[in-house]
N, C-alpha and C positions, 0 to 999 in steps of 0.2 A: 677838372674844374666844372662846377655846375653853373648853369645859367641862373642868376639871381631872380629873374622874372619867373622861371619855372619853380624855383623853391618857394617864391611868394605865392604862386598858384597852389602848390602843395599845402602850405600852411593855411591858406584860405579855405581849401576844401576840407581840411581837418577841423577848422573852426565851424564850418557848416555842419559837419557830422556831429561835433560836440553839441551844438545847439539842437540838432535833430534828436540825439539820444536823450538829452535833458527834457525835451518836450515829451518824449515817450515815457520817461520816468513819471511824469505827471498824468499822462493819458491812460496808461495801462491799468492803474487801479480802478479808474472809472469804467473801463471796458469789462474788467473782471466783475465789478459790482453788478452790472446789468446782464451779464451772460447767464443764460438759463442752464446750459449743460455744465455739469460739474467738471467734466474733462476740459471743456473750453475755459472755464473759470480758472482751473488749476494751471492750464497752459499759459494763460495771461499772467498769473501770479509768478510762475516759474520764469517766464520771459522778463518780467520786471526785475527779478534778481539778476538775471543774465545781463540785462541792459545796464544796470548799475555797474557791473563789471566792465562793460564796454566803455562807460564813462571813465572809469579808473584807468583803463588801458590808454585811452586818448590823453588823459592827464599825464600819464607817464611819458608819452611821446612829446607833449608840450614842454614838460620839464627838461627833457634832453635837448630840446631845441631852444631853450631859454625864451619861450614864447608864452604869452597868455592865451588861454583857450577862448576867452571872451571876445566880444566885439562883432560877432556876426550872427544874424538870425536866419535860420533855415526856413525860407518862405515855403518851400515845397513841403516840408514836414508839417508846417503850420496848416497848410491847406489839406493835407491828408488827415491830420488829426481832426480838423474841423469837419471834414466829410464823415469821418468815423463817428464823431459826436452826433452828427445829424442822423445817422443811421440808428444810433442808440435812442434817439428821441422819437423815432417813428412809432406808430401804434401797431407794431407787428406782434403776432403771436410768438410764443417762446422759440420754436425751432426756426421760424422765419427771421426773428431778430438775431439769433445765433448765426444764421447764414449770412446776414448783412454784416455782422461784426467780423466774421471770418474774411469776407471779401475786403473789408476796410483794412484788416490786419495784413492781408496778403499784399495789398497795394503798398503798404508801409514796408513790408519785407523786401519787395522787389525794388523799391527805391533804395533801401539800404544795401542790398546786394550790389546794385549798380555803383553806388557811391563808394562802398568799401573796395570793390574790384578796381575802381579807378585809382583811389589813393594808394592802394597796395602796389599797383604798377608804378605809380609816381615814386614811391619810396624805394623800389628796386632800382629805378633809373638813377635816383639820387645817391645810391649806395648806402641807404639807410636800412641795412639788413635786419636790425633789431626791430625797427618800426614795421618793416614788411612782415616779419614773423607775427607780431602782435595783431596787425591788421588782417592778416590771413586767418588767424585764429577766430577773430570776430566774424569775418566773412563766412567761414565754415559754419559758425553757430547760426548766423542769419539764414543760411541755406537750409540747415537742419530744421529751424523753426518753420520755414516755408513748407518743407516736406511734411511736418507734423500737421500744419494747418490744412494742407491738401488732403491728407489722409482723413482728418476729422471732418472736413467739408463733405467728403463722399458720403459719410453716414448722415450728417446733419442735413445736407441738401435733400436727401431722400425723405427724411422726417418732415422737413419744411414743405415739400411737395405733397406729402400725404396728409398733412395737417388740414383739418377742416376749419373753415372760417366760422366766426360766431353766427353769421347768417345761415350757413349750411347746417350748423348744429341746431339752430332754432327750427329750420325747416324739417329736420329729421326727427323732431320730437314726436312721441306717440300721439296718435289722433289727428295728426296733420297730414293732409294729402301732399304728396310730392308735387312740385310744380310741373305743369305740362310744358314740354319742350316742343318747339316747332320742328316739324319733320322735314 
């Protein structure tokens, strides 16, 4: 016999994830639109499709519980999405903007990894093996996305570091003397 309060906690956490995933469905196209790197843009677009599948899995779980997925707003994801939007609005050069977008996306992935890990364990304790299987599949996809972002960041961060600012490019124009640096 399961504790009703624990089951209520489980359903609440699922609702939180449902809200989080739906917020991402709206945010990912915006991130893809401003990404400079084709690979990053394609990654955001692919993750959008994957995220739609995560929403469907959660809806399947809610149906089996005879519960509505609505009714809770994930404040954490709202903050993470807002932070990511802020990075997209900065006046960064191409690779620097991509580095900022990857950082924002990884914070989202880490939140999702923690949240899915939690609800997956809740499902196991509650004897909801089908739910646990669906949640575990999503958890693995979130981890894979994080790994792809890490791999891409290694390349883009180097590009961002090597990128020259508009001021540096202006100073490097022919006929201009390089600024004197203090010794």
